[in-house]
C-alpha positions as CSV (number, residue, x, y, z in Angstrom):
1,X,-3.2,-67.8,-55.0
2,X,-6.9,-69.0,-56.1
3,X,-9.0,-67.2,-58.3
4,X,-11.6,-66.3,-55.5
5,X,-9.0,-64.7,-53.4
6,X,-7.7,-62.9,-56.6
7,X,-11.1,-61.6,-57.2
8,X,-11.7,-60.6,-53.6
9,X,-8.8,-58.2,-53.6
10,X,-10.2,-56.3,-56.6
11,X,-12.4,-54.1,-54.5
12,X,-10.1,-53.9,-51.9
13,X,-7.5,-52.3,-54.4
14,X,-9.9,-50.4,-55.7
15,X,-11.0,-48.8,-52.5
16,X,-7.8,-48.1,-51.5
17,X,-7.4,-45.8,-54.6
18,X,-10.8,-44.3,-53.6
19,X,-9.3,-43.6,-50.1
20,X,-5.7,-42.1,-51.1
21,X,-7.5,-39.8,-53.8
22,X,-10.8,-38.7,-51.3
23,X,-8.0,-38.1,-48.5
24,X,-5.8,-35.7,-50.5
25,X,-2.9,-37.5,-51.1
26,X,-1.2,-37.8,-54.5
27,X,-1.8,-40.5,-57.0
28,X,0.5,-40.9,-59.8
29,X,2.8,-43.2,-61.6
30,X,6.8,-42.1,-61.5
31,X,7.7,-44.5,-64.0
32,X,6.6,-42.2,-67.1
33,X,8.5,-39.5,-68.4
34,X,5.9,-37.2,-68.3
35,X,4.3,-38.2,-65.1
36,X,3.2,-35.7,-62.4
37,X,1.9,-36.3,-58.8
38,X,-1.6,-34.3,-58.4
39,X,-3.4,-34.2,-55.4
40,X,-7.2,-34.1,-55.4
41,X,-10.0,-33.5,-52.7
42,X,-12.3,-35.9,-54.3
43,X,-12.7,-39.3,-55.5
44,X,-11.5,-39.3,-59.4
45,X,-11.2,-43.3,-59.2
46,X,-14.9,-43.8,-60.4
47,X,-14.1,-43.2,-64.1
48,X,-17.5,-41.0,-64.9
49,X,-17.2,-38.5,-67.0
50,X,-16.2,-35.3,-65.0
51,X,-14.1,-32.2,-64.8
52,X,-11.9,-32.2,-61.5
53,X,-9.9,-29.3,-60.7
54,X,-6.3,-30.6,-59.1
55,X,-2.9,-29.3,-58.4
56,X,-0.1,-31.0,-59.9
57,X,3.2,-30.6,-58.3
58,X,5.3,-29.5,-61.0
59,X,2.3,-27.6,-63.2
60,X,0.0,-26.1,-60.9
61,X,-3.6,-26.3,-61.3
62,X,-5.0,-28.4,-64.2
63,X,-8.4,-30.3,-65.1
64,X,-8.6,-33.8,-65.0
65,X,-11.3,-36.5,-66.1
66,X,-13.2,-38.8,-63.5
67,X,-10.2,-41.4,-63.8
68,X,-7.8,-38.7,-63.1
69,X,-6.2,-38.3,-66.5
70,X,-4.8,-34.5,-67.6
71,X,-7.4,-33.0,-70.1
72,X,-6.0,-30.9,-72.8
73,X,-7.2,-27.8,-75.4
74,X,-6.2,-27.4,-78.7
75,X,-4.7,-24.1,-80.0
76,X,-6.4,-24.5,-83.6
77,X,-9.6,-24.9,-81.9
78,X,-12.3,-21.6,-81.8
79,X,-14.0,-20.6,-78.9
80,X,-16.6,-18.1,-80.3
81,X,-18.6,-20.1,-81.1
82,X,-16.6,-23.6,-80.0
83,X,-15.7,-25.5,-82.8
84,X,-13.1,-28.4,-82.9
85,X,-10.7,-28.7,-85.6
86,X,-9.4,-31.8,-84.2
87,X,-11.0,-34.0,-87.0
88,X,-11.6,-38.1,-87.3
89,X,-7.4,-38.7,-88.0
90,X,-6.8,-36.3,-85.0
91,X,-9.4,-38.0,-82.6
92,X,-7.1,-41.4,-83.0
93,X,-4.9,-39.4,-80.7
94,X,-7.0,-37.0,-79.2
95,X,-10.2,-38.4,-77.6
96,X,-13.1,-35.5,-77.3
97,X,-14.3,-35.5,-73.7
98,X,-18.1,-36.2,-73.6
99,X,-20.6,-33.5,-73.3
100,X,-21.6,-35.7,-69.9
101,X,-18.6,-34.4,-68.2
102,X,-20.3,-31.1,-67.9
103,X,-22.7,-32.6,-65.3
104,X,-20.1,-33.8,-63.0
105,X,-17.6,-30.8,-61.8
106,X,-15.5,-30.4,-58.7
107,X,-13.4,-27.0,-58.1
108,X,-14.4,-26.2,-62.0
109,X,-16.7,-22.7,-62.1
110,X,-20.1,-24.0,-63.8
111,X,-20.5,-20.8,-65.7
112,X,-17.1,-21.7,-67.6
113,X,-18.3,-25.3,-68.6
114,X,-20.5,-25.8,-71.7
115,X,-20.9,-28.4,-74.7
116,X,-20.8,-28.3,-78.3
117,X,-21.9,-30.8,-80.8
118,X,-19.1,-32.0,-83.0
119,X,-19.4,-32.7,-87.2
120,X,-20.1,-36.5,-86.3
121,X,-23.0,-35.5,-84.1
122,X,-21.6,-36.2,-80.7
123,X,-21.5,-33.8,-77.8
124,X,-18.4,-32.5,-76.4
125,X,-17.8,-30.6,-73.1
126,X,-15.9,-27.1,-73.6
127,X,-14.3,-24.8,-70.9
128,X,-14.1,-21.3,-71.3
129,X,-15.3,-22.0,-74.7
130,X,-12.4,-24.7,-75.5
131,X,-13.4,-28.0,-76.5
132,X,-11.4,-30.6,-74.3
133,X,-9.6,-33.6,-75.1
134,X,-7.8,-36.6,-73.4
135,X,-4.4,-37.9,-74.8
136,X,-4.2,-41.3,-75.5
137,X,-0.1,-41.4,-75.0
138,X,-1.0,-40.6,-71.2
139,X,-1.0,-44.3,-69.8
140,X,-1.9,-43.7,-66.6
141,X,-3.5,-41.0,-64.1
142,X,-1.1,-37.9,-63.6
143,X,0.7,-38.3,-67.1
144,X,1.0,-34.8,-69.3
145,X,2.6,-36.9,-72.1
146,X,0.5,-34.3,-74.7
147,X,1.9,-31.3,-73.4
148,X,3.4,-29.1,-75.9
149,X,2.6,-31.6,-78.7
150,X,2.8,-29.9,-81.9
151,X,3.5,-26.7,-80.1
152,X,-0.7,-26.6,-80.0
153,X,-1.7,-29.2,-77.2
154,X,-1.6,-28.0,-73.9
155,X,-3.2,-29.4,-70.4
156,X,-5.9,-27.1,-69.3
157,X,-6.5,-24.9,-66.1
158,X,-9.9,-24.6,-64.1
159,X,-10.3,-21.1,-66.0
160,X,-9.7,-22.5,-69.4
161,X,-6.0,-21.2,-69.7
162,X,-3.3,-23.4,-70.9
163,X,-0.8,-24.6,-68.9
164,X,2.8,-24.1,-71.1
165,X,5.4,-24.1,-68.4
166,X,5.8,-25.8,-65.2
167,X,4.6,-24.0,-61.7
168,X,7.2,-23.3,-59.1
169,X,7.4,-26.3,-56.8
170,X,9.0,-24.1,-54.1
171,X,6.0,-21.9,-53.8
172,X,3.7,-24.6,-52.3
173,X,3.4,-26.9,-49.4
174,X,4.1,-30.4,-49.3
175,X,0.6,-31.1,-51.2
176,X,1.4,-28.8,-53.9
177,X,-0.9,-26.1,-52.5
């Protein structure tokens, strides 16, 4: 295959991802240990900062970013007022979700979303007062490798609660709804 043909296939592959995500089909990696199939009714493949409510087959409702990666809350953070306890060392593993994500919501109640200014001067999005993060150990959309880390990191629901245990997949239809 020439370089020209390979480049032509990249947009087609990206279009396939968009079509799959926008039609409600699951998109996930099944090779990772904590990978969870998720469904959504919008395109999460654009990678823009966003908060998107999805349903993971085995975890129930949770929030992902614009690229489909699970978002987390940290039990050591404060909510009134929002304050991050995740310092410079911590942010190597847990990337703060930029405040711009508050402008692109899908299935998340706008009244629950806010922003806070971190000690380094950057803005971070909050949900129900909880600062949100992405775990660098999640190597692909749908993974939740950070769930339960240090007994304090958990994926977050669209209401801001933590996802502690797996949902009962027997109580959902084929798409986890």
